[in-house]
N, C-alpha and C positions, 0 to 999 in steps of 0.2 A: 211474333209479328207476321201478319199475313200480307202477302203481296198479291194484288189482283192482276191477272194477265190482261194485256191490251187486247181489246176486241177490234179486229180489223174492220168489221162491219160498221163500227161507229165512226171510223175515220173517212171523211169525204174530201175529195180534191177541192182546192180553192179555185173558185171561178170568179171572173170579173163580169159584172153585168154590162149590157150594152150602154147603159147610161154612164157607168164608170169609165168605159172606153172612150165615150164621147167627151167626158170631162177631162180625161187625161190628155186627149189630143188637143183640146182647146186651151187648157191651162198650162200644159207642159211645153218645153222647148222642143223644137223639131230636131231631128238627128243632125242636120246640117248646121243649125245654130249651136248645138252642143259641141260639135266637131270644130266649128270656127272658134268658139270660146277657148277650147282646149289648145288649139294651135296658137292662138294669141298668148295664152299663158306660157306655153312652151317657148315661144319666141322671147317673151319677157324674161324668163328664167335663163335662157341662153345668153341674152344680152347682159343680164346682171352678173352672171359668172364671168363673161368676157371682160366687163368693166372692172370687176374685182381683180382678175388676173393681171390686167394691164396696170392697174394702180399698184399692185404688189411688185410687178416687174419694174415700174418706174421709180420704186423706192419710197412710195407713200406709206408711212408707218401708221396711218390712221386705220388701216384694215389689217387685222391680225391674220396670220397665216391659216389658222384653223377655220376662220370664217370664209376665207377664199376656198379652201378645200371642201367645206360643206356646200358652198354655193356651186362649185364645179361638180361635185358628186350628185347633188340634187338635179342639176341640169342634165347630167349624164343619164340618170335614172328616168327622168321625164322623156328624154329623147329615145331611150330604149323602149319605153312604153308606147310612144307614138309609132315607132317602127313596127312593133309587134301588132298594134291595132291596124296599121296599114297593111301588114302581111295578111292578117285575118280577113280584112275587107277584100283584098285582091283574091284571096283563096275562095271566099264566098262568091265573088263575082264570077270567077272561073268555073266554079261548080254549077252556078246558074246557067252560064252560057253553054256548058257541056251537057246539060239535061236534054233528053230527047222528049219532044212533045208528041 
């Protein structure tokens, strides 16, 4: 069995044409819209976990304990992700403001 080596000259970087960039900006969501959507989903997840925990604490047996724990862990992970994204955005902003022109 012969294995042919990869020729690096045949590998070209992927580029996006200007038309592709224009289509992406027209058809895609803006950063603020995407961020707003994610914040609303985070809020809904936190509210769902809170309601599940309150129902369990009130003695409502319709919600199993494992479902409450899954809802709480999911909300916790979403919140951790949001905090990390916020930290990255703040760090990028600080890097931009510290640049010398």
